[in-house]
N, C-alpha and C positions, 0 to 999 in steps of 0.2 A: 198517458196518464202519469202524472208525477207521484211522489210518495205522499202518503197520508200521515198525520200525527195525532189522531184522536181515537179513542177506543170506541165510541159510537159508530164512527164511519167504518172502523175495522170490523165491528160486529155485523153491521150490514152487509159488507163484503162476503163475509163468511157465510151468513144465512142466505144470501142470494145464491152463493154457489151450492149451499147445502140443498136448497129447494130443487135445484136442477139435478141433483145426485139421483141417478136412476138404478143404482147397484143395490144388491141385497146387504152388502157389507156396511160396517160402520164408516161414516164419512170421516176421513182422516186429513187432519191439518198438521203440517209439519212448520214448526217455528224455529228458525235458525238465524245465525248471526255470529259475530266474534264473541270470545270470552268477554264477559262483563258488559255486553251490550244492553242487557235488560230483558233477555229472552223469557226467563222465568217470571219476572215481574209482569211482563205484558200477557204472558199465557195465564197468569192467575187473574188478571183483570178481565181478559177475554172469557175465561171460564165463568166468572161471576156474572157477566153480562148474559152469556148464553143460557146459564141456569136460570136466570131471571125471566128469561123468555120461554121457560118451561122445558128446556132440553136437558137430557141426561148426559153427563160429560165424564170422560176419563182423561185426566191430565197427568202425562208421564214424562219424567225428565230422564235422559240417557245417562247421567252422571254416575249413579250407583253401579253401572255395567262397565266401568273402567277396569282395565288391566292393572296388576300391581305396578308400583312406581318402577321397578327394576326393568319392566317390559316397555312401559309407555314412555319413559324418559331416558333414552339412551343417547349418549353423546355423538356416536356415530351416525351421520346423516339425520339429524334430529328432526328436521321438517318432514321428511318422508316417513320416518318411524312413527312420529305422533300421529300423522294422517292415516297410516294404516293400522296402527296398533294401539292407539289410546283406549279404545273401546272393545269389548267382545261383541263385535258387530252381529256375527251369526247368531249368537245366543240371544241378543237383544231381539232381533227380528223374529227368529224361529220360535223361541219359547213364549215371547210375550206379544210383540206387535201383530204378527199374522194371525195367531189364534184369536186375538181380540178383534181384529178386523173382521174375520170370518164369522165368528159367533156372537159378536157383540157383548160377550160375557166371558169371564175368566176368574178362576181362582188359582193363583200360582204362589206357592211358597218358594223363595229362593234366598240368596244372599247378596247383600249389596256391599260396596267397598267405600271407605271413607276417601274423601279427595286429599286429606292431609297425611295419610298413613295407610299402610297395609293392614288395615284392621276391617275385618268383615262383621256384618251385623244382619239379623233377620230381616227379610223384606217380603212383604206380603202385598200382592195385587189382587183386589177383590172388587170386580165391577160386574153389574147385572144389566143387561138390556140397555146398553148406551146407544145414544144417537151419534154423537161426535167424539172423536179420539183425537185429543191435542198431543203432539209429540214435540218435546222442546230439547234442543241441544246444538252444540257446534257440529260442523261437518256433515249435517244430515243431508245436504244438497249435493253430495257426490253424484256424479253422472249416473252411476249404476244403481242408485237408490231412488232417484227422482221419481221413477215410475210407482213408487210404493205409496205415494200420498196423492190425494185428491185435490188438496189446495196447499200452496207453499207461501209462507210469510217470511220476508227477510227483514230482520231488525237492523236498521242501518245505524251505524256508530263508528266514529273514528278510532283508530287504535290509541291515539292519545287520551281521548275521553274514557276509552275502556280501561286502559291502564290505571288511570286515577280512580276509577270505580273499584278496580281489582284490588288496588292498595287499600282503599277504604273498608272493603268487606273482609278481605284477607281469609278466605275459607281454607287456604292452604296452611294457615298458622305459621308463616315464615316472617323473618325480619324483612324490612323494605328492600334492602339491597339484594337478598336472595330472591325475593318475590320478583322484582324487576328482572333479575338475570334469568329466571325460569320463564317468564313470559316472553322476553326477547329471544331467548335461546330455542324455546320449545313451541310453546302455545302459538304465539303470534306468528313465529316463523311458519309453522304448519298451515296456519290460517291464510297467510299470503300465498303460500303453495296452492292451497285449495281455490284461492282467487284465479290463479293463473290456469290451473288445471280444469276447474269445473265452472268458472263464471257464475257462482251461486246467486248473485243479485239478479242477473238476467234471467236465470231460471225461475225465479219467484213469480207468483201471480200478483203478489202485491208488495210493496216496500213501505215499511213503517219506519218514520224517521224518529229515533229516540235519542237524538244528539243535538242540543240547541247550536252547537258549533256548525252543523251541517244545514241549518235552517236558512 
């Protein structure tokens, strides 16, 4: 089956998988792709559709669980370093994801970090009796993490289109030259490494085309 590119079809695929879910845990959908592929945008649209169908949804983004810049953006072997150290992986899964999957409910007070600076802010997760957990972020489809999810969605997007979107949104608050340097040196280098190591698109249950260039 080829990629899909509309939210109603994606919603139907998720609900079909949800209906066959026979565990007592929250049905967990991971949404991944390269930086600026539209993961968060698609996750929000999917959340709205699922909620319109009467389901209780937790939609979480891994970005606030980043490590400080000095850890995640090191010039020595940047691809492997970002791949391994961009996020506090263990904390994210053990403090948030696994308890929410098991209990379908969580109240967690923690701290998030901004993407553009080593500035922390209060972060509260408060969910009760959810049906479906959406997790959105880059590098989620590492081979060692794939079994953590019940359904995996890959957001397909070229690096060229992703970079254009990254420049437009500029959540890093950098000048364009530095932004391009960081994406070419760190983020997209790590994600190409991810492609070779984990073949994330092949691991996905469904591919959602979010790039007109690939149509």
